[in-house]
Structure formats: C-alpha cells, structure tokens
C-alpha positions as CSV (number, residue, x, y, z in Angstrom):
1,X,8.8,-9.1,11.4
2,X,6.2,-8.1,8.7
3,X,5.6,-10.6,6.0
4,X,4.7,-8.7,2.8
5,X,3.6,-12.0,1.1
6,X,1.1,-12.7,3.8
7,X,-0.3,-9.1,3.6
8,X,-0.6,-9.4,-0.2
9,X,-2.3,-12.8,-0.1
10,X,-4.7,-11.6,2.6
11,X,-5.9,-9.0,0.1
12,X,-6.1,-11.7,-2.7
13,X,-3.7,-9.9,-5.0
14,X,-1.0,-11.5,-7.2
15,X,2.4,-9.9,-7.1
16,X,1.7,-8.3,-10.5
17,X,-1.7,-6.9,-9.4
18,X,-0.3,-5.3,-6.3
19,X,2.7,-3.9,-8.2
20,X,0.4,-2.3,-10.7
21,X,-1.7,-0.8,-7.9
22,X,1.5,0.6,-6.3
23,X,2.9,1.8,-9.6
24,X,6.1,-0.1,-9.3
25,X,5.6,-2.8,-12.0
26,X,8.0,-5.8,-11.7
27,X,10.0,-4.6,-8.7
28,X,7.5,-5.8,-6.1
29,X,8.8,-9.4,-5.9
30,X,12.1,-8.1,-4.8
31,X,10.5,-6.6,-1.7
32,X,8.9,-9.9,-0.8
33,X,12.2,-11.8,-1.2
34,X,14.2,-9.2,0.6
35,X,16.4,-8.5,-2.4
36,X,15.6,-4.8,-2.1
37,X,14.9,-2.9,1.1
38,X,11.4,-1.6,0.9
39,X,11.0,2.2,0.9
40,X,8.8,3.7,3.6
41,X,6.7,5.3,0.8
42,X,6.0,1.9,-0.8
43,X,5.3,0.3,2.5
44,X,2.7,2.9,3.4
45,X,1.1,2.4,-0.1
46,X,0.9,-1.3,0.6
47,X,-0.9,-0.7,3.9
48,X,-3.4,1.6,2.1
49,X,-4.2,-1.0,-0.5
C-alpha cells in the first residue's frame, strides 16, 4: 500500500504546499486520511512532484 504522507514528507512538503503545487488547495489532506479516493490524475501529479 502506498503511503501518501510518507511520499509527501520525503519531499519535505507540508500538506498545504503540496496541495498548492497540485492545484487542489485544501482537499489534499482527505487523500492522506483516505476520506476521498485519490484520482489517478492527482496521484500521477504527486509522483511528478
């Protein structure tokens, strides 16, 4: 299982910083907490960052 929080922290980004880079604003934390299923498009953007 992929842990989005670990990926984000390995890049030294806060949730807010990564959300801004992805253009999704405050929604990002919902992906880390599994409140929302992550879209493939967003997941690929995270990998690019």
